[in-house]
C-alpha positions in Angstrom: -1.6 -0.9 -8.2 0.0 2.4 -7.1 -0.3 1.4 -3.4 1.2 -2.0 -4.1 4.2 -0.4 -5.8 4.6 2.0 -2.9 4.3 -0.9 -0.5 7.0 -2.8 -2.3 9.4 0.1 -2.0 8.5 0.5 1.7 9.4 -3.2 2.3 12.6 -2.8 0.3 13.6 0.1 2.7 13.6 -2.4 5.5 16.7 -3.9 4.0 18.2 -1.1 1.8 17.6 2.1 3.7 16.2 5.2 1.8 15.4 7.7 4.6 15.0 10.6 2.1 12.3 8.8 0.2 10.6 7.6 3.4 10.5 11.1 4.7 8.6 12.3 1.6 6.1 9.4 2.1 5.3 10.0 5.7 2.4 12.2 6.8 3.4 14.9 9.4 1.2 13.1 12.0 2.6 9.6 11.2 2.6 7.0 14.0 4.1 3.5 14.2 3.3 0.8 16.6 6.4 -1.3 16.4 6.8 -5.0 17.0 7.6 -4.4 20.7 4.4 -2.3 21.2 6.2 1.0 21.3 4.7 4.1 19.6 7.1 6.0 17.4 6.2 9.4 16.0 7.4 10.6 12.7 10.8 11.9 13.8 11.6 8.8 15.9 10.7 6.6 13.0 12.9 8.7 10.6 15.8 8.4 13.1 15.4 4.6 13.0 15.5 4.8 9.2 19.0 6.3 9.4 20.3 3.4 11.5 21.5 0.1 10.1 18.7 -2.0 8.6 16.8 -4.4 10.8 16.6 -7.0 8.0 19.3 -8.7 5.9 16.4 -10.4 3.9 12.8 -9.3 3.7 9.7 -9.8 1.7 6.0 -9.4 2.0 3.1 -11.7 1.0 -0.6 -11.9 1.7 -0.9 -8.2 0.8 -4.5 -6.9 0.7 -5.3 -3.4 -0.3 -8.6 -2.0 0.9 -9.8 1.4 -0.2 -12.3 3.5 1.8 -12.6 6.8 -0.1 -9.5 8.8 0.5 -8.1 6.2 3.0 -6.4 3.0 2.1 -5.6 0.1 4.6 -2.9 -2.4 3.6 -2.7 -5.7 5.5 0.1 -8.2 4.9 2.7 -10.5 6.3 6.3 -9.4 6.4 8.9 -12.2 6.5 12.5 -11.4 7.3 15.9 -12.5 8.6 18.0 -10.1 10.8 21.7 -9.8 10.2 22.2 -12.1 13.2 20.1 -14.8 11.6 16.9 -14.4 13.6 13.8 -15.1 11.6 10.9 -12.6 12.0 7.3 -12.9 10.8 5.1 -9.8 11.3 1.5 -9.2 10.5 1.4 -5.6 9.3 -1.3 -2.9 8.9 -0.4 0.3 7.0 -2.8 3.2 6.7 -2.5 5.7 3.8 -4.5 9.0 3.2 -4.9 10.6 -0.2 -3.6 14.2 0.4 -2.3 16.8 -2.0 -2.7 14.5 -5.0 -0.6 11.6 -3.5 -0.7 8.8 -1.0 0.8 9.7 2.4 1.6 7.0 5.0 -0.3 7.9 8.2 0.1 4.9 10.4 1.9 1.5 10.6 1.5 -1.4 13.0 3.8 -4.4 13.2 2.5 -7.4 15.2 4.9 -10.3 15.7 3.6 -13.7 14.7 4.6 -17.0 16.5 6.8 -19.2 14.4 4.0 -21.8 14.2 1.3 -19.2 13.3 -0.2 -19.5 9.9 0.3 -16.5 7.5 -2.7 -17.6 5.6 -5.7 -15.3 5.5 -9.4 -16.1 5.3 -10.3 -12.7 3.8 -11.3 -12.9 0.2 -11.4 -10.0 -2.3 -14.9 -8.5 -2.6 -16.9 -9.8 -5.6 -18.3 -7.4 -8.1 -22.0 -7.6 -7.4 -23.4 -5.2 -9.9 -22.4 -3.9 -13.3 -21.2 -0.4 -13.8 -24.2 1.9 -14.3 -22.5 5.2 -15.2 -22.5 7.1 -18.5 -19.7 7.0 -21.0 -18.5 10.4 -22.2 -19.5 11.8 -25.6 -17.8 14.4 -27.8 -14.6 14.7 -29.7 -11.7 12.4 -29.0 -9.9 14.9 -26.7 -13.0 15.4 -24.6 -13.8 11.7 -24.4 -10.2 10.8 -23.4 -10.0 13.6 -20.8 -13.3 12.5 -19.3 -12.3 8.8 -19.3 -9.0 9.7 -17.6 -10.9 11.6 -14.9 -13.2 8.6 -14.5 -10.2 6.2 -14.3 -8.7 8.3 -11.5 -12.0 8.5 -9.6 -12.5 4.7 -10.0 -9.0 4.1 -8.6 -9.7 6.4 -5.6 -13.2 4.9 -5.0 -12.1 1.3 -5.6 -14.8 1.1 -8.2 -14.0 -2.3 -9.7 -17.2 -2.3 -11.8 -15.9 0.8 -13.7 -12.6 -1.1 -14.4 -14.5 -4.2 -15.4 -16.5 -2.2 -17.9 -13.7 -0.1 -19.4 -10.4 -2.0 -19.3 -9.2 -4.6 -21.7 -8.7 -8.1 -20.2 -5.0 -7.8 -20.8 -4.7 -4.3 -19.4 -1.4 -3.7 -17.5 0.1 -0.8 -15.6 3.8 -0.3 -15.1 5.1 2.1 -12.5 8.6 3.4 -12.4 10.7 4.4 -9.4 
């Protein structure tokens, strides 16, 4: 959920620029492959973020978040309209690395899609194939809550859906602020 919230803010900056926030998100070795096939390093990308926005309207759908240890890959489709009225549809891939206790954007790639191309995806979310087999913490309330919080964070970083399935209520919700 944290990466989805970050992604929503990244998408919003394509219409409402926020270069200071983007600068804090980007890894020092960030690299973008833009829709024209150009590579932009961090400083070039940040310079573009100070220019007028490319999109007058923008949204993302088909977002998939895939975790691989301390790396996350986000795939999605970005739909937008430029200020001149041109419609754009881009298939996107964003790569994040967990560094210094937060997600850092390492790489982005934007691939233009033909107007008649389907934005549907055939990739399904992985099914939980086995129940969680870990051990629940024991002790006083403080020790148990501290250990459960550590397990929660580890489950998030490891994409351990079985841990969540075993520990979170069916109506569990997370709310992230800006």
